[in-house]
N, C-alpha and C positions, 0 to 999 in steps of 0.2 A: 570409404574407409579409411581417409590418411588419418584420422587422431581418436581415439576411443576417452571416450570419458570415466571417470573413477567408479562410476553406477555401472554403467558395462563390463568392464573390466572383470570388477567384483560381484557380477549379476550370479553365479553360479555359486559359487565360494571364492572366499579371499582369495585374491592374485597372489600365486607364489612361482618362482622359478629356484629348483633346487640342481648345486650346480654340484659333482663331487670332488675329490682334489684331482683327478684323473680327466676332468671336465668331461662328467656323463651324468645325466639325471634325468629331472623331469619336471612336469611345468604343467600348469593351471591357471589360465585366467580368461575373463568372459565364459563362452561355451565353447572354449579351444584349449583340447589337454592331448598331453604325449609325451616323449624322448627328447631328448635337446643332450648331442656333444656338440666339442668343438677343443677352441684352442687358443692361447692368447696370440693375439699377434699388433703389432704398432703402425698406425695409421695417423698420419698428421701432427708426427711426432707423439702421437697418444695411445696407451696402453685401454685396448680392450679387449672383448673376449669374442673373435667370432665363430659360430656357429651355423649348425645343420637344426633342422628341425623335422618331424613326422608325429601324427596325431592323428585325433580326429576334431573335427567340429560338426560339431550336434549329430547327424550320424554319415557325414561326409569323410573318407579320408583326405588327409592334407598335409602337405608337406613345403619345407622353405627354407630359407637361411637368413641369416641376418650379422649384428653386432650387438653386443649391451656393453654398459662402462658404470662401475657403479662412481654414484659419486658421492654418496654418505654411507656409511652402513647401514646394508637393509633397504639402500633405493638405488633404483638402476633407471637408465636412459637407455634407449638403443630403438635400434631399426630388423623388424621381421619382416620379410616377404609373405604375402598370401596373396598365389595364383588368382587373379591376376590383380591386388592390390597391396599396397602397403600399409604397415600401422607401425607407427610413430612411438613407441613408449614410453613416457612420461613418469619418475616417481611412482615405479611400481616394485613394491615390498620385493624383497626379492632374498633368499638364504643363499650365502657364497661363504665356500670356504678361503679362512684366510688367505691359504698358501697359494691359493692364484693370482694375490697379488693385483685385485684391483683398482690400485689407489692410484690417485691421484698424484 
């Protein structure tokens, strides 16, 4: 489960992560959906959104943590943990408020 392709990520609906100005909201990709919350931090000199999440993967309750970084408008890269694996998100479309300042 190291990296999912776009076909799988968009299986149920177009993948999306929505984050409000306070760092809370929702996500849906592949068969996983739920809530997300976090805050901006700096790692290796780069700003990113560090987050935790909880929700469902098909019928199973799941949770995890990770980080997201805006590559360009509506495009994220990042890493989200799934016990026992990790998914690297590459070029996932997302809606994020401008005041989160996820710019490079």
